[in-house]
N, C-alpha and C positions, 0 to 999 in steps of 0.2 A: 478245936482245930486239929488238923493232922495231915498226913500225906496221902494223896490219892494216886492210885495206879490207873492209868488210862491205856486202852489198847485199841488200835485201828489198823486195818490192813494198809491203808495209804499213809505214807509219812507226811509230816508237815513240810519238810524241805527235800528237794531233789538236788543232788550235787551236779553241777555243770562242769566245774574245773577240778578234775581229780588230783591235780598237782598240789592243791592246797593241803592235802592230807600229808603228803611227804612221808619220810621215815618215822618221824616222831608223831606227827599228826596234829592238826588243829583241833582243839577240844571245845573252843568257844566260837560257834558260828556267828555270833553277834559281831565279831571283828571282820567278817568277810563282807563282800559286796554283792548285793542282790542283782541278778541279771548277768553277773560276770562269774561268780563262784557258785552260786546256788539260785534256785527259784522256788517259790512256793508251789506246792502241788495243787493242780486245779481240782475242782470238785467241792461239793457242798460240805462234806464231813470235815475236811481240814479247814475250810474257810470259816466254819462255825466253831469248831473246837478251839482254835488258836485264840481268838479274842475272849472266848469264855474262860479258858484256863488262866490267861493273863489277868483278867479282871478278878477272878476268884482269889488269886494270890494277892493282888493289889489291895483288895477289900478285906483281906484277912479271913476269908471263908475257909481256905485251906492254907497250910504252911508251905506245901510244896507239891509238885506234880512230877511223876515219872511216866513218860509216854513211850509205849512200845509200839513199833510198827515194822513193816517189811520194807527194808531198804538195803539191798545187797551191795550197792556201790559206796555206801557211806561208812564212816567209822562206827564202831559198835556202840559208842556212847559219846554224846556231845551235849553241850548246853547252848541254849538260845533264848535270850531275853527272859531269864528266870526259870525256864522250863528245862528239864533234863530229857533228852531224846535218846531212847535205846533202840537200836536197830537189829533186826533179825535178818539173817541170810540163809538160803537153802541151796543145796546142790541143784544144778539145772534140771536134772531129770525129775526131781521132786517138785520143782516149780511148775514143770509142764503138767504133771499129774494133778497137782493142786489147781492149776489154772483151768484144766478141763472140767473139774467138778464145780469150781466157782462159777464158771461161765454157764454151766448147765443149770445151777440153782438160780442164777440171775435171770436167765432166759425163761425159766419156768415161772418165776414170780412176775415177770413182765409179759406173760401170755404168749411167748414166742416158741415154746417147745412143750410137747407132750411126750413123755418117755414111752418108748415102745414096750418096755418092761416096767410096769409101775412099781418099782422098788427103789427105796432110798439108797441102797448100797450099790456100789459098782467097783471095778478093779482099782480105779484111781482114787477111790475114797480113802485108801490108806495114806495117800500123799496129802490129802486135805486134812486128815486128822494129824498127820505128822507136823504140818505147819502149826496147827493149834497146840500140839504138844510142845513145840519149840517155844511158842509165845508163853505158854503156861509155865514151862521150866524157868524161863527168864524172869517171869513175874514172881515165881516162888523164890528164886535166888535173891531178887531185890527185896522181897518181903522179909526174908530172914535178916537182911541188913538194916532195913529202914522201918519195919513194922507198919505196914500200910493200914489205914483205917477202913479201906474198902477198895473195890475194883469197879471200874466203869468201862464196860466192853461195848464196842461200837460195830454194828452191822453184821449181816448174815455170814460173812466170811469167817468170823470168829465166834459164832454161836456156840460151838462145842466147848469153848474155854470154861464156861460155867460149871461143867461136869468135872473139870480138871483142877480147879482152884481150891484153896482151903475152904472147908465147909463153915468154919467159925466166922470168917469175915464176910460182911455184906457184899453182895454183887448186884450191880445194876446193868441192865442190858438195854441198849437203844437200837431200834430197828429203823434204818433210814430209807430202804427201797420200798416200792409199793407193797402193801400187805393185803393181798387179795388171794384167798385160799380156795375159792370155789372150784378151781380147775385142778387142784392138787390131788394126786392119787391118795387113797386112804392111808397107805403105809407112810407116805410123806407127811401127812397130817399128824399121824401118831408120833413119828420121829421128831417133828417140830415141837409138838406139845411136851415131849419128854425133855428135850434140851432147854426149852423155855422154863421148865419147872425147876431148874437148878438155880434160877435167879430169884432174888428177893423182890424185884420189881422190874417191869418191862415198860419202856417208853416208846411210843410210836409218834408219827409226825402229823396226824390229822384225826379228826373225829371219826371220819369214815373208816380209817384203819383200826381205831380202837373198837369200833362196833364189829368189825370183821374178826378181830382177835377174840372177842367174846363169843361170836358166832362159832368160831372154831372149837370152843370149849375150854379156853384158858380161864381158870378161876382165880389165879393169883392177883396180886396188886398190879395195876396197870394205869397209865396216864397217857394223855396226848399233850405234847408240847410242840408248838410250831417251831421249826428251825429259825434261827435268828442271826443277825449280823450286827456289827458295831457301826452305826452311821457316822461316827466321828472319823472313821477310816476312809470315808468317801468324800473327796473334795471336789468342788466345782472347778473344772479346767478353765483356763483363760481363752478368750476368743482366738488368740494366736495358736494355742495348742490344738484347738478344734480345727482351725484352718490347716495346720501342718498335717494333721491326721487325714483330713480330706484329700489333701494333695498327695500324701503318701499312698493312699488307697485308690487314687484316680477318680475321686468323686467331685463333680462340678458343683459350683455354688448353688445353682438352682435345682439340683437333684433332690428328690425325696428319698430318704434313707430308712430302710427296714433293717433291724438288727436281730440276729439270733446268736446266743452264746451257749455253746454246748460242746462236749467232746464229740469227735467223729465216731458215730455209732448208729446203726440202723434204728435203735430204739428212740433216738432223739429226733428222727423223722424230718431232717432238714430237706429231704426230697419232696415232702408235701408242700413246703413253702415255695420251692423252686417251681413245682407244677402249678401252684396257684398264681405264681408270678406271671405266667404266660397270659392269663386273663387280665391281671392287673395292668400290665403295660399296654394293653389295648385301650385302656381308659386314661392311664397316667404313664406315658412313655418314658418319662425321666425318672422312673423309680429304680433304685439300686438296692440290692439285698446284700448285706455284709454278714458273712458267716464266720464267727470267731470260735476257735477251738481246734484242738488236735486230738491225737489218740489218747487212750487212757494210760495211766502210769503202769498198772499191773500188766496190761496186754503187751506194752512195749518191752517190759522186762522178761516176759514169758516167751518172747520170740514170735508173738502173734502179729498178724498184719491186718487185723480187722479195720483199724483206722484208715490205713492206706487203701484197702479195698473199697471202703465206703466213700472215701474222697474221690476215687476214680469213678465210682457209680454216680456220685453227685455231679461230677463234671459231664458225664455222659447224659444225664437227665437235662442239665442246662443246655447242652448242645441240641438234644432232640426236641426240646420245647422252644428252641429259638430265642433263648434268653441268656445266652452265654455272656454277652457284653453287659448284662444287667446284674450278674452274680459275681461277687468279690469274695474270694477265699482268703481271709486274713490270717488264718492259722492262730498260733498262740500269741496273746498280747499280754505284756506285763501289766501289773496292777494300775500303774499310772495311765497307760494307754487305754486300758479297759474302761476306766471311768470316763475318759474322753470320748470313747465310742458310745457310751450310754448318753452322754450329753449331746452328741452329734446327731443321734437318730431321731426320726420323726415318729416312729412306733417300734415297740419291741414285741417279738413273737416267740412264744414257747410252744412248739408243735408236737412235743413228745407223745408217742403212743401210750406209754406208761411213764410216770415220773413220781418218785417217792414224795417229793415236795416241789422244789423249783425255786430256790433262793434267788436265782437270776431275775425273777419277776420282781421280787422285793427290791433288788438292786436298781432295777429300772424305775421303780416307783420313787426311789430316793431322788431321782433326777426329774421327777414329775412327768414321766413319759407315759403315754397311753399304752396299755398292754393288751395283746390278743393271745389268749391262753387256751391250750387244749383242755377240754373238760375231763380228760383222764388223768390230769396232774393233781397231786395232793394240794397244791396251792389254790386250786379251783374252789376249795372250801371257803376261801376268803373273798371270792369275787362274786359280786352281784352284777349280772350281765347288763351292760348299758349304764351302770352307775360308776364303778371304779375299774372297769375293764370289760373286755368282750370275750365271751367263751365260744368255742367252736368244737365240732366233732373232728378229730384229726383224720378220720377216714373220708371226710367230705371236703375235698380241695376247693370245690365251687363255693361252699359256705365260707371257707377261709378267705378266698379271693374277694368275696362280697364284703367281708368285714374289714379287710385291708383297705379296699377302695373307699369304704364308708369313713374310716378314720382319716385317711389322707385327703379326702375331699371336704371334710367338715372340721375346720379349725376350732370352732367352739366346742364341738364334741371332744376333740382330742385334748383340748385344754382342761375340760371338765373331768375327763377320765384320769388325766395325769394328776390333777389336784386331789381328787378323791382317793386315788391310789396312794398318793403320798400320805394321806391321813391313815389309810389302812396299814401302811408299812410299819406304823408304831407297834402293831401287834407282834411284829417280828424283830423289834429292836432288842439289843442285847440286854438292856436293863430289865425288860419284861421277861426275857428268857432266863436270866440269872436268878430272878426272884423265884421263878417256878422250879428251876434246877436246885437252888439252895434249899427250898422247902423239902424237896425230895431227899437231898443229901443229908439234911439235918435229921430227917426221920429214919433213914435207913443206914447211914454210915456212922459208926461209933466215933466220937471225938470230933466230928465236923459240926460246926455250929452255923446257924442261919445268920446272915449279915444283911442289913438293909442297904440297898444300892443307893 
């Protein structure tokens, strides 16, 4: 057993009420109220890491966890339910430069951008490296105090950390976004391989991405582990709670409900569902599309308005397609209401053009809901079309409309897809994930032992 250092750009918690910090400061966020003082950050990384780290401590796999993240408005160090959260802040001008590089890398791996100059370096790269240096300096300082048994670094934003951390201690890197490199300029491929080489092991989210990693030329140790969730955290809402949410969103009792849960971002392709809805309502007029999600944490803190621009675009698409009354923009929903939304819907849709995995599909499966999933998402690895879900090409809105109509018109099919999806969801349960994670930790991190869940 030992202490594990974890790093991710996105923090576990976002502070809502800055007054709780005060002059002295609250150091135990467990004493605060969710939804009033703080909220959990949206996104798959934080949703997966939180239950994983809690369970690892509870089961004695590790003695403790120090989690480093970017959180400018929070105290520098707090505790929360047995975890220690360490927060990095940057000057606004550095955040903007970092954000520009981060967005560029993200867009490149999602197939949205081809650089005019095929070089990895750019003027703002110094700010991107500055953030990684700040994370690494904090990790070093904590390591000198606590003697970490290893480092677990998450996602592309912090990839360079491997080159900045102590060489003697094991380093594990987990890549969460799509890993498709055939469109990468040669210089980017070389830089990517160089940074990956500083880690003892690399983990990706699907078999497809592992194959792509090998095709790139990475020869180090690598595994694929499906992202996972803790099913015990998802409760079935009461009929009253479902009815209350329907009334809050303006959904009538007889309406058919489609649900999409994703941040407001062009890559999430909510516009494809709205476009498909035009054809759906000609067959099933009482169909309502509920879009849950707001802008990303990092973009909002960097002063970017991508989420707001995308929301305006979606409203314009709904207006132009004549389905304005059928589309409901629910915004951010707290955990309790999100579970109610899953239980309320008749079908769940993941339309992303590119998606590293798509844990929201697994969440929908927990409620035995039929899912209609983009074939470009990592979770498509788990779907057998027509058995535990339906797959579609996100560029083909007519195909999407056809599959929506098919599910909403065939109750037997919808029930079958939901039941089979529920069975498939066990592949992404936290118990399964922890077993695989613990095997890797026991192999690569000194002092950390494998524990049976």
